[in-house]
Every structure is written in C-alpha cells, then in structure tokens.
C-alpha positions, 0 to 999 in steps of 0.5 A, a space after each residue: 070402081 069399074 074397070 073395063 079392058 080389052 087385050 089388042 093385037 092390032 097392026 097400024 092399019 087396023 088402028 087407023 080403021 078403028 080410029 076412023 070408025 070412032 071419029 065417024 061416031 064421035 068427030 070431036 074425039 082426040 088422040 093424046 100421046 102419053 108424053 109430057 105436056 108443054 103446059 097444063 092446058 095443052 095436051 099433046 094431041 096427035 092427028 092419029 093414034 099411029 102418030 102417038 108413041 106406045 101409049 095414047 089416050 082416047 079423049 072426048 073434049 065434049 065430055 071432059 073439056 078440061 083434063 086434070 094434070 099432074 105437075 111433078 116435082 121436076 116440073 114435068 106435066 103429065 095428063 091422065 092415062 085413064 079415067 076421063 080418057 080411055 087408055 090405048 097401049 098400042 100393040 107393037 112389033 117386038 121383032 120382025 113378024 112378031 106382034 105383041 099385044 096392047 090394050 084398051 082400058 077404061 075406069 069409072 066410078 058411080 060419080 063418073 059422067 054418064 056420058 063417059 060410061 056411054 062413050 066407053 060402051 060405044 067405042 067398045 062396040 066399035 072395037 068389037 065390030 072392027 076386030 075378031 076374037 077367034 084365036 087359039 093357042 099355037 100348037 094346040 089342036 082345036 078344042 074347047 081348051 085351046 081357044 083364047 077369047 080374051 084378045 081382040 085381033 085386027 082384020 089385017 093382023 088376023 089375015 097376016 097371021 092366017 097367012 103365016 107372015 105374022 106371029 101373034 103374042 099375048 104375053 108369053 102365049 103365042 096365038 094363031 087364028 082359029 082353024 075352021 073345021 
C-alpha cells in the first residue's frame, strides 16, 4: 500500500483557490462532507470544500462512479475517507489568529485504478503550485536546522503570517515564513 500525505496550513480563501484549480483540471470532481450519508447512494456532496465541516473528501466520479459505504450497527451510513477518495482534513483557526494544520491523504495499492494514481499525482501538482513550503520554526535563526519543509502553506496564510496577523501551528510547532537573506 502506498500512502501520500501533505500537511496543510490553509485559510478558507486558500482552500477556495486550490479547489478552483482542481475543478479547472477535473470539472467532475465533487467535495464530500465527512458526515453521515442519507442513503448508500447519496453522498453528502457540497458545492465547495469550505461548505464541508473539518473533514472532506475529494472525489472523482469519473474514476469511481460509486463509492463503498459502511452501514454501522446503529444504521448510520458512512462513506470512505481515503482510498477511492482523497482525504482533506481542513486547517482550522483554533483561536483568533492561530491556524492549526490540516492535511491531504491518499492511499492506493497495486490493484488501485491507474486513473486514481494519476489523479492523485495531478492534484498534488496543483497543491504544490498553489502553496509554499518555505517555513521555519518560530524563534529559530535562519539555518539549515531551523527550516521546515513538511508543511504546505497557502498564499494568503503565508502573507498573513509574514505580516504577523496569523500564527501557523503544525502540531506543537509554531512556524513562520522563512526570512529571506
């Protein structure tokens, strides 16, 4: 099994820009909210990722016209959060001016649809084009050991962090835009 992840620091406006870029490339893509489904054939599709709660999925019905569901013992119907969809756990403002990281995750096996593997590669390229990874640990002087490249930060979140109106948190780490020499 192959799993691909990206840690994200995105404001809602950054999410809108990334979703628009995905839709420009894949007009059939849908965003599914990670809530209970009304029926096994009716995923909770939203018009935008920002209309979803904390968890969302990026779904290409062209690749997987039908999604598997789990009907729990209490009758709750839940769809997949990874596999035939890309999981999007949204960044969230945990307190005023403090943005906590979210993530994208995709998982596939040798038997996964080749179109899904290609789709994941394409949307990761979009993510990389629409975000930066030039962060460093807050409080550290610029140096090789203070750089943090595991997080993708949206353009607006990056700008707000540069201006000091937004603090970026990746778990317990506080991050800031890399200072240019």
